[in-house]
VEXLOMAR-906018 format. One record per residue (C-alpha): residue number from 1; x, y, z. Coordinates in pm, whole numbers, padded with zeros to 5 digits, always signed. Layout:
% VEXLOMAR-906018
PT     n     east    north       up
PT   NUM        X        Y        Z
...
END
This chain:
% VEXLOMAR-906018
PT     n     east    north       up
PT     1   +15935   +02941   +16750
PT     2   +15967   +03272   +16716
PT     3   +15769   +03533   +16531
PT     4   +16029   +03855   +16489
PT     5   +16016   +03976   +16155
PT     6   +16363   +03868   +15928
PT     7   +16391   +04247   +15854
PT     8   +16433   +04276   +16217
PT     9   +16677   +04065   +16351
PT    10   +17073   +04224   +16372
PT    11   +17217   +04252   +15996
PT    12   +17540   +04088   +16175
PT    13   +17390   +03838   +16286
PT    14   +17528   +03876   +16630
PT    15   +17333   +03774   +16980
PT    16   +17185   +04020   +17194
PT    17   +17471   +03972   +17399
PT    18   +17259   +03887   +17708
PT    19   +17451   +03808   +18088
PT    20   +17357   +03747   +18446
PT    21   +17163   +04019   +18593
PT    22   +17426   +04221   +18795
PT    23   +17378   +04336   +19157
PT    24   +17181   +04626   +19169
PT    25   +17308   +04961   +19352
PT    26   +17131   +05107   +19693
PT    27   +16932   +05368   +19488
PT    28   +16760   +05131   +19292
PT    29   +16645   +04905   +19578
PT    30   +16237   +04825   +19568
PT    31   +16038   +04906   +19820
PT    32   +15783   +04674   +20008
PT    33   +15517   +04786   +20168
PT    34   +15287   +04612   +20433
PT    35   +15136   +04237   +20288
PT    36   +14806   +04330   +20411
PT    37   +14713   +04501   +20093
PT    38   +14961   +04328   +19867
PT    39   +14733   +04050   +19947
PT    40   +14414   +04193   +19875
PT    41   +14513   +04329   +19543
PT    42   +14604   +03993   +19437
PT    43   +14333   +03833   +19514
PT    44   +14113   +04053   +19343
PT    45   +14318   +04002   +19030
PT    46   +14301   +03647   +19113
PT    47   +13953   +03623   +19105
PT    48   +13872   +03812   +18845
PT    49   +14131   +03642   +18628
PT    50   +14333   +03933   +18494
PT    51   +14690   +03965   +18389
PT    52   +14897   +04293   +18540
PT    53   +15226   +04392   +18344
PT    54   +15362   +04422   +18720
PT    55   +15422   +04020   +18708
PT    56   +15434   +03959   +18367
PT    57   +15734   +04186   +18277
PT    58   +15873   +04139   +18659
PT    59   +15845   +04508   +18750
PT    60   +16061   +04639   +19096
PT    61   +15760   +04826   +19195
PT    62   +15497   +04516   +19225
PT    63   +15502   +04533   +19558
PT    64   +15431   +04914   +19617
PT    65   +15245   +04895   +19367
PT    66   +14997   +04614   +19540
PT    67   +15025   +04810   +19848
PT    68   +14875   +05075   +19746
PT    69   +14599   +04879   +19577
PT    70   +14697   +04968   +19240
PT    71   +14798   +04782   +18890
PT    72   +14879   +04813   +18535
PT    73   +14614   +04538   +18370
PT    74   +14780   +04398   +18063
PT    75   +14514   +04254   +17849
PT    76   +14469   +04066   +17527
PT    77   +14653   +03772   +17724
PT    78   +14999   +03692   +17839
PT    79   +15183   +03630   +17464
PT    80   +15301   +03876   +17260
PT    81   +15421   +03896   +16905
PT    82   +15713   +04101   +16953
PT    83   +16080   +04013   +17002
PT    84   +16171   +04315   +17226
PT    85   +16494   +04200   +17402
PT    86   +16423   +04423   +17784
PT    87   +16131   +04280   +17805
PT    88   +16015   +03965   +18059
PT    89   +15675   +03918   +17884
PT    90   +15660   +03538   +17696
PT    91   +15707   +03620   +17336
PT    92   +15586   +03359   +17061
PT    93   +15310   +03304   +16842
PT    94   +14982   +03297   +17028
PT    95   +14792   +03186   +16756
PT    96   +14552   +03428   +16616
PT    97   +14348   +03362   +16952
PT    98   +14074   +03611   +16946
PT    99   +14025   +03886   +17238
PT   100   +13891   +03737   +17570
PT   101   +13491   +03912   +17528
PT   102   +13450   +03924   +17895
PT   103   +13797   +04099   +17977
PT   104   +13639   +04426   +17942
PT   105   +13379   +04383   +18199
PT   106   +13609   +04182   +18424
PT   107   +13826   +04457   +18406
PT   108   +13621   +04712   +18516
PT   109   +13486   +04531   +18828
PT   110   +13825   +04498   +18956
PT   111   +13876   +04861   +18929
PT   112   +13576   +04925   +19091
PT   113   +13646   +04680   +19362
PT   114   +14001   +04820   +19427
PT   115   +13820   +05136   +19426
PT   116   +14088   +05280   +19154
PT   117   +14052   +05683   +19006
PT   118   +14330   +05627   +18812
PT   119   +14360   +05305   +18586
PT   120   +14621   +05256   +18380
PT   121   +14591   +04913   +18063
PT   122   +14808   +04853   +17864
PT   123   +14854   +04474   +17632
PT   124   +15109   +04241   +17490
PT   125   +15175   +04342   +17095
PT   126   +14933   +04155   +16932
PT   127   +15014   +04165   +16537
PT   128   +14854   +03832   +16466
PT   129   +14543   +04021   +16513
PT   130   +14311   +04214   +16196
PT   131   +14279   +04513   +16419
PT   132   +14549   +04468   +16609
PT   133   +14404   +04479   +16948
PT   134   +14287   +04818   +16948
PT   135   +13912   +04771   +16986
PT   136   +13968   +04593   +17312
PT   137   +14126   +04866   +17450
PT   138   +13792   +05099   +17354
PT   139   +13600   +04817   +17493
PT   140   +13783   +04815   +17806
PT   141   +13738   +05193   +17857
PT   142   +13403   +05210   +17801
PT   143   +13284   +04917   +18038
PT   144   +13568   +05187   +18346
PT   145   +13380   +05395   +18247
PT   146   +12994   +05285   +18250
PT   147   +13125   +05128   +18645
PT   148   +13352   +05452   +18728
PT   149   +13281   +05781   +18535
PT   150   +13460   +05976   +18776
PT   151   +13751   +05772   +18695
PT   152   +14065   +05834   +18444
PT   153   +14153   +05577   +18183
PT   154   +14532   +05586   +18071
PT   155   +14602   +05323   +17794
PT   156   +14977   +05190   +17735
PT   157   +14947   +05137   +17335
PT   158   +15154   +04933   +17083
PT   159   +15228   +05129   +16808
PT   160   +14971   +04897   +16570
PT   161   +15212   +04906   +16294
PT   162   +15154   +05248   +16214
PT   163   +14811   +05228   +16170
PT   164   +14651   +05553   +16233
PT   165   +14299   +05375   +16162
PT   166   +14365   +05130   +16399
PT   167   +14491   +05449   +16635
PT   168   +14153   +05621   +16604
PT   169   +13955   +05358   +16730
PT   170   +14193   +05403   +17072
PT   171   +14228   +05796   +17078
PT   172   +13809   +05824   +16973
PT   173   +13725   +05592   +17302
PT   174   +13649   +05763   +17640
PT   175   +14030   +05752   +17757
PT   176   +14172   +06096   +17959
PT   177   +14530   +05969   +17869
PT   178   +14749   +05814   +17602
PT   179   +15123   +05648   +17692
PT   180   +15309   +05502   +17424
PT   181   +15680   +05451   +17538
PT   182   +15968   +05570   +17314
PT   183   +16162   +05325   +17512
PT   184   +16541   +05411   +17373
PT   185   +16671   +05628   +17156
PT   186   +16680   +05569   +16757
PT   187   +17032   +05413   +16733
PT   188   +16934   +05124   +16993
PT   189   +16568   +05045   +16837
PT   190   +16748   +04714   +16642
PT   191   +16907   +04574   +16944
PT   192   +16608   +04707   +17206
PT   193   +16304   +04724   +17034
PT   194   +16253   +04444   +16751
PT   195   +15976   +04543   +16521
PT   196   +15894   +04877   +16599
PT   197   +16071   +05193   +16496
PT   198   +16112   +05526   +16580
PT   199   +15987   +05740   +16356
PT   200   +15663   +05571   +16388
PT   201   +15658   +05642   +16736
PT   202   +15698   +05959   +16668
PT   203   +15393   +06011   +16427
PT   204   +15167   +05821   +16654
PT   205   +15224   +06072   +16935
PT   206   +15176   +06387   +16665
PT   207   +14827   +06200   +16532
PT   208   +14699   +06172   +16890
PT   209   +14688   +06545   +16903
PT   210   +14540   +06539   +16534
PT   211   +14273   +06309   +16612
PT   212   +14203   +06441   +16949
PT   213   +14350   +06778   +17019
PT   214   +14264   +06763   +17410
PT   215   +14412   +06461   +17497
PT   216   +14687   +06439   +17698
PT   217   +14995   +06243   +17579
PT   218   +15331   +06033   +17764
PT   219   +15600   +05839   +17668
PT   220   +15884   +05722   +17868
PT   221   +16232   +05609   +17769
PT   222   +16475   +05368   +17969
PT   223   +16818   +05470   +18065
PT   224   +17106   +05260   +18100
PT   225   +17134   +05059   +17739
PT   226   +17434   +05221   +17629
PT   227   +17243   +05573   +17498
PT   228   +17447   +05858   +17505
PT   229   +17383   +06197   +17631
PT   230   +17270   +06370   +17358
PT   231   +17095   +06118   +17213
PT   232   +16855   +06161   +17571
PT   233   +16856   +06557   +17469
PT   234   +16758   +06440   +17079
PT   235   +16499   +06227   +17221
PT   236   +16309   +06487   +17489
PT   237   +16306   +06718   +17202
PT   238   +16169   +06510   +16975
PT   239   +15849   +06429   +17218
PT   240   +15802   +06799   +17259
PT   241   +15786   +06871   +16915
PT   242   +15554   +06598   +16902
PT   243   +15348   +06768   +17157
PT   244   +15414   +06522   +17436
PT   245   +15272   +06615   +17755
PT   246   +15413   +06414   +18047
PT   247   +15721   +06189   +18012
PT   248   +15876   +05900   +18207
PT   249   +16255   +05833   +18290
PT   250   +16372   +05549   +18493
PT   251   +16661   +05330   +18532
PT   252   +16622   +04996   +18264
PT   253   +16717   +04691   +18520
PT   254   +16799   +04361   +18365
PT   255   +16474   +04107   +18417
PT   256   +16678   +03819   +18398
PT   257   +16949   +03689   +18204
PT   258   +16776   +03611   +17855
PT   259   +16746   +03956   +17853
PT   260   +16985   +04254   +17791
PT   261   +17237   +04363   +18043
PT   262   +17212   +04744   +18202
PT   263   +17517   +04890   +18066
PT   264   +17523   +05155   +18337
PT   265   +17397   +05216   +18644
PT   266   +17263   +05647   +18614
PT   267   +17341   +05788   +18964
PT   268   +17014   +06000   +19109
PT   269   +17153   +06308   +19051
PT   270   +17141   +06204   +18669
PT   271   +16798   +06125   +18712
PT   272   +16747   +06499   +18807
PT   273   +16935   +06662   +18551
PT   274   +16724   +06481   +18316
PT   275   +16451   +06597   +18527
PT   276   +16537   +06947   +18529
PT   277   +16649   +06940   +18183
PT   278   +16255   +06776   +18026
PT   279   +16089   +07021   +18247
PT   280   +16229   +07346   +18084
PT   281   +16181   +07203   +17768
PT   282   +15804   +07235   +17870
PT   283   +15671   +06920   +17964
PT   284   +15374   +06943   +18178
PT   285   +15512   +06684   +18428
PT   286   +15811   +06503   +18434
PT   287   +15856   +06171   +18655
PT   288   +16252   +06073   +18658
PT   289   +16426   +05845   +18883
PT   290   +16596   +05489   +18924
PT   291   +16303   +05310   +18979
PT   292   +15977   +05469   +18754
PT   293   +15838   +05326   +18497
PT   294   +15580   +05447   +18243
PT   295   +15300   +05395   +18500
PT   296   +15518   +05401   +18825
PT   297   +15283   +05677   +19067
PT   298   +15045   +05762   +18761
PT   299   +14770   +05843   +18984
PT   300   +14996   +06111   +19162
PT   301   +15204   +06250   +18885
PT   302   +14928   +06327   +18654
PT   303   +14655   +06458   +18989
PT   304   +14747   +06798   +18903
PT   305   +14678   +06822   +18535
PT   306   +14341   +06865   +18414
PT   307   +14258   +06638   +18129
PT   308   +13998   +06690   +17927
PT   309   +13925   +06599   +17562
PT   310   +13731   +06682   +17226
END
């Protein structure tokens, strides 16, 4: 049974308008490197019983990332309590299944075996838990830093329903970058991000800087869902006003016929245009391209940034 709150159902009761995925243009074809490293990464993840968003969300970059011995770890299970219509992660009620107390150590061991210097951790949204999984994020960061103190830890977090105390739990843990995706423009939130609020995202990013001024913050947008150029500009301006440091811009790709259809494929030149616009606004780093995702090449595009916190 769906756990989407009634306030987030479309007011007219309409369906999401999903349809079978279209064939992608040539410039959004994913690359697959050698299978040896892919298999090695997959074996480590399986042996430690870990989920990755690469698999659960059917990311088109899984071959490239696994081939480079990296992955975006997904904690707190693989069932999400939200009903985002762009996402392939299973959406249901995990029935208050408690966080696995062994997961932080297993994740840290896998990161150490893979020799990761930049580790990205995300999660399903767990609105069913009293702390919505915030403490588990902190425990995972602490476990990694014990084994690999020199590694950078990036977390991609849900909005915690706007609770500042839960955000503070994560912000004050030994993380180096906090990512919370904007995903789309305000007009499309009810259609794309059921259960989320645009203003809540902006407040979350602002609070990060208030809680820990030196912490680097990051957000991302999917393009091709029907947004206008003016709406994209407005969101990028809002992110800079919230002092967001890093932004990612990528093409939305429909994972299956159960998710929203692509409204438009942007040309590579358009992604370059948006990169130039965002850089002119003052973002410290902009990653923009058809295959860009929030953690795509994260180990590379943060390498030249000074990471510090208080």
